[in-house]
Structures are given as C-alpha cells and as structure tokens.
C-alpha positions as CSV (number, residue, x, y, z in Angstrom):
1,X,-19.0,-9.8,-10.8
2,X,-21.5,-7.2,-12.0
3,X,-20.8,-3.7,-13.3
4,X,-23.6,-1.2,-13.9
5,X,-23.1,1.8,-16.1
6,X,-25.1,5.1,-15.8
7,X,-24.7,7.8,-18.4
8,X,-24.5,11.3,-16.9
9,X,-27.4,13.5,-17.6
10,X,-25.1,16.5,-17.9
11,X,-23.3,17.8,-21.0
12,X,-20.1,16.1,-19.8
13,X,-19.3,12.7,-21.2
14,X,-19.1,10.7,-17.9
15,X,-19.7,7.1,-17.3
16,X,-20.2,5.8,-13.7
17,X,-19.3,2.2,-13.1
18,X,-20.5,0.7,-9.8
19,X,-18.5,-2.4,-9.3
20,X,-20.0,-5.3,-7.3
21,X,-17.0,-7.2,-5.8
22,X,-16.6,-10.3,-3.7
23,X,-16.3,-9.7,0.1
24,X,-14.9,-11.6,3.1
25,X,-15.4,-13.8,4.9
26,X,-16.8,-15.9,2.0
27,X,-14.2,-14.6,-0.4
28,X,-11.0,-13.6,1.5
29,X,-8.4,-11.1,0.4
30,X,-7.4,-10.5,-2.4
31,X,-10.8,-11.4,-4.1
32,X,-12.1,-7.9,-3.9
33,X,-8.9,-6.5,-5.4
34,X,-8.9,-9.0,-8.2
35,X,-12.6,-8.2,-9.1
36,X,-12.2,-4.5,-9.0
37,X,-8.8,-4.4,-10.7
38,X,-10.1,-6.5,-13.6
39,X,-13.0,-4.1,-14.1
40,X,-10.9,-1.0,-14.0
41,X,-8.4,-2.6,-16.4
42,X,-11.3,-3.3,-18.8
43,X,-12.4,0.4,-18.6
44,X,-8.8,1.6,-19.2
45,X,-8.6,-0.5,-22.3
46,X,-12.0,0.3,-23.6
47,X,-12.8,3.9,-22.6
48,X,-11.2,7.0,-24.0
49,X,-12.3,9.2,-21.0
50,X,-10.2,9.7,-17.9
51,X,-11.0,7.2,-15.2
52,X,-11.4,8.3,-11.6
53,X,-11.8,5.7,-8.8
54,X,-13.6,6.5,-5.5
55,X,-14.8,4.6,-2.6
56,X,-16.2,4.8,0.9
57,X,-14.8,2.9,3.9
58,X,-13.3,-0.4,2.5
59,X,-14.1,0.9,-1.0
60,X,-11.7,3.8,-0.4
61,X,-8.9,1.4,0.4
62,X,-9.8,-0.5,-2.8
63,X,-9.8,2.8,-4.8
64,X,-6.2,3.5,-3.5
65,X,-5.0,0.1,-4.4
66,X,-6.6,0.3,-7.8
67,X,-5.1,3.8,-8.5
68,X,-1.6,2.5,-7.5
69,X,-1.8,-0.7,-9.4
70,X,-3.2,0.8,-12.6
71,X,-0.8,3.7,-12.5
72,X,2.0,1.2,-12.9
73,X,0.5,-0.3,-16.0
74,X,-1.3,2.7,-17.5
75,X,0.5,5.9,-16.3
76,X,-1.8,8.9,-16.2
77,X,-5.1,7.0,-17.1
78,X,-6.5,6.5,-13.6
79,X,-6.9,9.2,-11.0
80,X,-7.8,9.0,-7.3
C-alpha cells in the first residue's frame, strides 16, 4: 500500500492523502476496504485536522464504507 501526501498551497491546513489500494480480480473483496480503512484509521489517530473521504466510481463506494466504519470507532472525525 502506498499513500502520498500533498500539502495544500492555500492558507488552510489541508493534507491530501491519495490511497493506492489492492483491486480485484487479483485481490478480491474486502482487500480494498482493508487497505483504505487501515490508512484512514492511521490518519484519524495521527492527524488533528478533520478528515474527509471522497472517491469516484468504485472509490465513492469505498469512501462511503470508510465513513460508516470510522464513524462507529471515531464519531465525528471522518466526514463524507
């Protein structure tokens, strides 16, 4: 798994994490969920800023799963 961080050039303190996750058919479900969830949990535990998850297509489904799963463990920390 690889996670790249890009510091925002604006005056807002924003960190963008682009998560590289395993995909089917080589790595079937729930590999992508496990990869992305572990990264988001790391961010929740190590970042003070609010965390927002977004995605496109299959990534949007992962973002919804992540928001629901992390909301149970860390209420109010992760937004969709």
